[in-house]
N, CA, C and O atoms as a GROMACS GRO file, in nm:
protein
  276
    1MET      N    1   0.085  -0.122  -0.001
    1MET     CA    2   0.008  -0.007  -0.015
    1MET      C    3   0.094   0.113   0.016
    1MET      O    4   0.184   0.116   0.100
    2GLY      N    5   0.053   0.225  -0.071
    2GLY     CA    6   0.124   0.354  -0.092
    2GLY      C    7   0.114   0.436   0.046
    2GLY      O    8   0.047   0.410   0.146
    3LYS      N    9   0.202   0.543   0.021
    3LYS     CA   10   0.195   0.639   0.154
    3LYS      C   11   0.080   0.729   0.100
    3LYS      O   12   0.068   0.753  -0.020
    4MET      N   13  -0.008   0.783   0.205
    4MET     CA   14  -0.086   0.895   0.186
    4MET      C   15  -0.021   1.026   0.142
    4MET      O   16   0.087   1.046   0.198
    5LYS      N   17  -0.054   1.107   0.068
    5LYS     CA   18  -0.022   1.227   0.039
    5LYS      C   19  -0.033   1.324   0.146
    5LYS      O   20  -0.148   1.335   0.187
    6ARG      N   21   0.052   1.399   0.202
    6ARG     CA   22   0.036   1.504   0.295
    6ARG      C   23  -0.051   1.614   0.242
    6ARG      O   24  -0.008   1.670   0.142
    7LEU      N   25  -0.162   1.654   0.289
    7LEU     CA   26  -0.216   1.768   0.244
    7LEU      C   27  -0.162   1.901   0.276
    7LEU      O   28  -0.104   1.925   0.382
    8GLU      N   29  -0.182   1.985   0.187
    8GLU     CA   30  -0.129   2.113   0.180
    8GLU      C   31  -0.248   2.212   0.206
    8GLU      O   32  -0.309   2.255   0.108
    9TRP      N   33  -0.282   2.248   0.323
    9TRP     CA   34  -0.381   2.329   0.362
    9TRP      C   35  -0.346   2.478   0.332
    9TRP      O   36  -0.238   2.524   0.368
   10GLN      N   37  -0.440   2.555   0.264
   10GLN     CA   38  -0.428   2.703   0.231
   10GLN      C   39  -0.512   2.776   0.332
   10GLN      O   40  -0.609   2.713   0.377
   11SER      N   41  -0.492   2.886   0.371
   11SER     CA   42  -0.587   2.987   0.443
   11SER      C   43  -0.552   3.111   0.381
   11SER      O   44  -0.454   3.134   0.311
   12PRO      N   45  -0.661   3.200   0.420
   12PRO     CA   46  -0.633   3.336   0.369
   12PRO      C   47  -0.507   3.401   0.412
   12PRO      O   48  -0.446   3.367   0.514
   13LYS      N   49  -0.466   3.503   0.325
   13LYS     CA   50  -0.334   3.570   0.369
   13LYS      C   51  -0.366   3.650   0.509
   13LYS      O   52  -0.277   3.670   0.592
   14ASN      N   53  -0.496   3.691   0.525
   14ASN     CA   54  -0.540   3.785   0.642
   14ASN      C   55  -0.580   3.703   0.780
   14ASN      O   56  -0.628   3.755   0.880
   15CYS      N   57  -0.546   3.544   0.759
   15CYS     CA   58  -0.571   3.491   0.861
   15CYS      C   59  -0.458   3.496   0.971
   15CYS      O   60  -0.340   3.473   0.942
   16ILE      N   61  -0.503   3.530   1.115
   16ILE     CA   62  -0.398   3.552   1.198
   16ILE      C   63  -0.382   3.437   1.287
   16ILE      O   64  -0.473   3.402   1.361
   17ALA      N   65  -0.269   3.378   1.283
   17ALA     CA   66  -0.213   3.258   1.360
   17ALA      C   67  -0.310   3.127   1.354
   17ALA      O   68  -0.324   3.041   1.440
   18GLY      N   69  -0.372   3.137   1.231
   18GLY     CA   70  -0.485   3.034   1.198
   18GLY      C   71  -0.589   3.013   1.288
   18GLY      O   72  -0.627   2.899   1.310
   19ILE      N   73  -0.643   3.118   1.347
   19ILE     CA   74  -0.761   3.120   1.444
   19ILE      C   75  -0.877   3.170   1.356
   19ILE      O   76  -0.866   3.266   1.279
   20GLY      N   77  -0.987   3.098   1.372
   20GLY     CA   78  -1.136   3.146   1.298
   20GLY      C   79  -1.098   3.181   1.148
   20GLY      O   80  -1.140   3.284   1.095
   21CYS      N   81  -1.018   3.092   1.082
   21CYS     CA   82  -1.038   3.071   0.919
   21CYS      C   83  -1.079   2.953   0.870
   21CYS      O   84  -1.073   2.846   0.930
   22VAL      N   85  -1.124   2.970   0.755
   22VAL     CA   86  -1.143   2.856   0.651
   22VAL      C   87  -1.022   2.813   0.592
   22VAL      O   88  -0.937   2.898   0.562
   23GLU      N   89  -1.002   2.693   0.572
   23GLU     CA   90  -0.863   2.640   0.536
   23GLU      C   91  -0.911   2.538   0.434
   23GLU      O   92  -1.009   2.470   0.465
   24VAL      N   93  -0.847   2.517   0.303
   24VAL     CA   94  -0.893   2.449   0.213
   24VAL      C   95  -0.780   2.365   0.137
   24VAL      O   96  -0.670   2.418   0.116
   25ALA      N   97  -0.801   2.257   0.103
   25ALA     CA   98  -0.694   2.158   0.055
   25ALA      C   99  -0.742   2.084  -0.072
   25ALA      O  100  -0.861   2.057  -0.084
   26GLU      N  101  -0.654   2.052  -0.166
   26GLU     CA  102  -0.700   1.983  -0.275
   26GLU      C  103  -0.605   1.846  -0.301
   26GLU      O  104  -0.501   1.841  -0.367
   27PRO      N  105  -0.669   1.741  -0.234
   27PRO     CA  106  -0.558   1.614  -0.247
   27PRO      C  107  -0.533   1.562  -0.370
   27PRO      O  108  -0.465   1.461  -0.382
   28GLY      N  109  -0.581   1.621  -0.464
   28GLY     CA  110  -0.571   1.548  -0.627
   28GLY      C  111  -0.650   1.434  -0.654
   28GLY      O  112  -0.614   1.339  -0.725
   29THR      N  113  -0.768   1.447  -0.591
   29THR     CA  114  -0.858   1.326  -0.612
   29THR      C  115  -0.998   1.372  -0.665
   29THR      O  116  -1.101   1.305  -0.657
   30GLY      N  117  -0.985   1.509  -0.727
   30GLY     CA  118  -1.104   1.560  -0.794
   30GLY      C  119  -1.197   1.636  -0.685
   30GLY      O  120  -1.286   1.715  -0.713
   31VAL      N  121  -1.167   1.605  -0.585
   31VAL     CA  122  -1.248   1.690  -0.470
   31VAL      C  123  -1.156   1.816  -0.394
   31VAL      O  124  -1.035   1.838  -0.407
   32VAL      N  125  -1.244   1.880  -0.321
   32VAL     CA  126  -1.193   1.988  -0.255
   32VAL      C  127  -1.212   1.959  -0.094
   32VAL      O  128  -1.324   1.919  -0.063
   33LEU      N  129  -1.126   1.974   0.001
   33LEU     CA  130  -1.157   1.977   0.132
   33LEU      C  131  -1.144   2.101   0.189
   33LEU      O  132  -1.049   2.174   0.160
   34VAL      N  133  -1.256   2.141   0.291
   34VAL     CA  134  -1.271   2.261   0.366
   34VAL      C  135  -1.304   2.233   0.499
   34VAL      O  136  -1.402   2.169   0.537
   35ARG      N  137  -1.193   2.301   0.589
   35ARG     CA  138  -1.207   2.281   0.730
   35ARG      C  139  -1.208   2.410   0.806
   35ARG      O  140  -1.141   2.499   0.753
   36ALA      N  141  -1.268   2.442   0.920
   36ALA     CA  142  -1.233   2.539   1.025
   36ALA      C  143  -1.091   2.525   1.091
   36ALA      O  144  -1.061   2.421   1.149
   37SER      N  145  -0.995   2.642   1.081
   37SER     CA  146  -0.875   2.621   1.148
   37SER      C  147  -0.890   2.602   1.297
   37SER      O  148  -0.790   2.562   1.357
   38GLY      N  149  -1.009   2.626   1.372
   38GLY     CA  150  -1.008   2.589   1.501
   38GLY      C  151  -1.061   2.462   1.537
   38GLY      O  152  -1.078   2.423   1.653
   39ASN      N  153  -1.089   2.394   1.426
   39ASN     CA  154  -1.142   2.237   1.437
   39ASN      C  155  -1.078   2.160   1.329
   39ASN      O  156  -1.144   2.156   1.225
   40LYS      N  157  -0.983   2.106   1.328
   40LYS     CA  158  -0.906   2.045   1.219
   40LYS      C  159  -0.939   1.890   1.197
   40LYS      O  160  -0.896   1.814   1.110
   41ARG      N  161  -1.016   1.868   1.288
   41ARG     CA  162  -1.067   1.734   1.260
   41ARG      C  163  -1.186   1.696   1.185
   41ARG      O  164  -1.211   1.588   1.133
   42ARG      N  165  -1.262   1.813   1.186
   42ARG     CA  166  -1.395   1.817   1.109
   42ARG      C  167  -1.360   1.862   0.970
   42ARG      O  168  -1.278   1.954   0.962
   43ARG      N  169  -1.406   1.817   0.870
   43ARG     CA  170  -1.402   1.881   0.731
   43ARG      C  171  -1.512   1.825   0.658
   43ARG      O  172  -1.577   1.724   0.684
   44VAL      N  173  -1.528   1.936   0.531
   44VAL     CA  174  -1.635   1.899   0.441
   44VAL      C  175  -1.558   1.870   0.318
   44VAL      O  176  -1.455   1.931   0.289
   45GLU      N  177  -1.617   1.766   0.238
   45GLU     CA  178  -1.555   1.736   0.124
   45GLU      C  179  -1.656   1.765  -0.008
   45GLU      O  180  -1.775   1.732  -0.006
   46MET      N  181  -1.594   1.827  -0.116
   46MET     CA  182  -1.690   1.897  -0.198
   46MET      C  183  -1.637   1.859  -0.347
   46MET      O  184  -1.515   1.870  -0.364
   47THR      N  185  -1.703   1.823  -0.439
   47THR     CA  186  -1.656   1.805  -0.576
   47THR      C  187  -1.588   1.952  -0.613
   47THR      O  188  -1.611   2.053  -0.547
   48ARG      N  189  -1.509   1.947  -0.718
   48ARG     CA  190  -1.452   2.085  -0.780
   48ARG      C  191  -1.579   2.167  -0.806
   48ARG      O  192  -1.597   2.270  -0.742
   49GLU      N  193  -1.674   2.122  -0.903
   49GLU     CA  194  -1.811   2.202  -0.923
   49GLU      C  195  -1.868   2.240  -0.810
   49GLU      O  196  -1.898   2.359  -0.813
   50GLU      N  197  -1.898   2.177  -0.698
   50GLU     CA  198  -1.973   2.218  -0.587
   50GLU      C  199  -1.886   2.338  -0.526
   50GLU      O  200  -1.941   2.439  -0.482
   51TRP      N  201  -1.748   2.322  -0.527
   51TRP     CA  202  -1.662   2.449  -0.479
   51TRP      C  203  -1.664   2.562  -0.558
   51TRP      O  204  -1.671   2.673  -0.505
   52GLY      N  205  -1.657   2.545  -0.708
   52GLY     CA  206  -1.667   2.646  -0.785
   52GLY      C  207  -1.791   2.710  -0.764
   52GLY      O  208  -1.786   2.831  -0.743
   53GLY      N  209  -1.908   2.650  -0.766
   53GLY     CA  210  -2.042   2.708  -0.722
   53GLY      C  211  -2.061   2.796  -0.596
   53GLY      O  212  -2.123   2.902  -0.596
   54PHE      N  213  -1.996   2.734  -0.480
   54PHE     CA  214  -1.984   2.812  -0.369
   54PHE      C  215  -1.895   2.913  -0.382
   54PHE      O  216  -1.918   3.007  -0.306
   55ILE      N  217  -1.785   2.927  -0.463
   55ILE     CA  218  -1.699   3.045  -0.457
   55ILE      C  219  -1.794   3.154  -0.542
   55ILE      O  220  -1.806   3.272  -0.510
   56SER      N  221  -1.846   3.100  -0.637
   56SER     CA  222  -1.927   3.202  -0.728
   56SER      C  223  -2.028   3.268  -0.649
   56SER      O  224  -2.052   3.388  -0.653
   57ALA      N  225  -2.088   3.182  -0.576
   57ALA     CA  226  -2.204   3.241  -0.485
   57ALA      C  227  -2.152   3.330  -0.395
   57ALA      O  228  -2.229   3.421  -0.365
   58VAL      N  229  -2.038   3.330  -0.338
   58VAL     CA  230  -1.969   3.417  -0.239
   58VAL      C  231  -1.939   3.545  -0.310
   58VAL      O  232  -1.973   3.655  -0.268
   59LYS      N  233  -1.872   3.523  -0.423
   59LYS     CA  234  -1.826   3.644  -0.501
   59LYS      C  235  -1.967   3.732  -0.531
   59LYS      O  236  -1.966   3.855  -0.527
   60ASN      N  237  -2.059   3.672  -0.554
   60ASN     CA  238  -2.187   3.725  -0.617
   60ASN      C  239  -2.260   3.787  -0.506
   60ASN      O  240  -2.365   3.845  -0.535
   61GLY      N  241  -2.218   3.784  -0.367
   61GLY     CA  242  -2.270   3.831  -0.252
   61GLY      C  243  -2.409   3.750  -0.186
   61GLY      O  244  -2.484   3.802  -0.104
   62GLU      N  245  -2.425   3.613  -0.241
   62GLU     CA  246  -2.520   3.537  -0.187
   62GLU      C  247  -2.511   3.501  -0.063
   62GLU      O  248  -2.607   3.441  -0.016
   63TYR      N  249  -2.404   3.526   0.013
   63TYR     CA  250  -2.397   3.499   0.158
   63TYR      C  251  -2.360   3.622   0.224
   63TYR      O  252  -2.297   3.606   0.329
   64ASP      N  253  -2.381   3.736   0.192
   64ASP     CA  254  -2.343   3.869   0.262
   64ASP      C  255  -2.441   3.881   0.388
   64ASP      O  256  -2.395   3.942   0.485
   65GLN      N  257  -2.552   3.837   0.398
   65GLN     CA  258  -2.634   3.833   0.508
   65GLN      C  259  -2.580   3.753   0.622
   65GLN      O  260  -2.632   3.766   0.732
   66ILE      N  261  -2.468   3.660   0.604
   66ILE     CA  262  -2.422   3.587   0.716
   66ILE      C  263  -2.266   3.634   0.730
   66ILE      O  264  -2.174   3.560   0.694
   67VAL      N  265  -2.248   3.741   0.778
   67VAL     CA  266  -2.113   3.799   0.804
   67VAL      C  267  -2.097   3.814   0.956
   67VAL      O  268  -2.185   3.865   1.026
   68ALA      N  269  -1.994   3.772   0.998
   68ALA     CA  270  -1.965   3.810   1.141
   68ALA      C  271  -1.940   3.964   1.164
   68ALA      O  272  -1.887   4.037   1.082
   69GLU      N  273  -1.986   4.000   1.285
   69GLU     CA  274  -1.968   4.141   1.317
   69GLU      C  275  -1.857   4.146   1.416
   69GLU      O  276  -1.820   4.254   1.461
   0.00000   0.00000   0.00000
């Protein structure tokens, strides 16, 4: 059995010490993994199409009503 590839998680440039940020990794299997930096055990798996749809919705302001104050 081969070794598992180590995931390279990305977080926003404005993320301070990995607290309260969304992190994303692409393991090369056609999916995108998303997790909260404060809870690294839980993650959501999305297809690349689902991820693209989510990013488009964010850019279009469809989630603007859910903004931390």
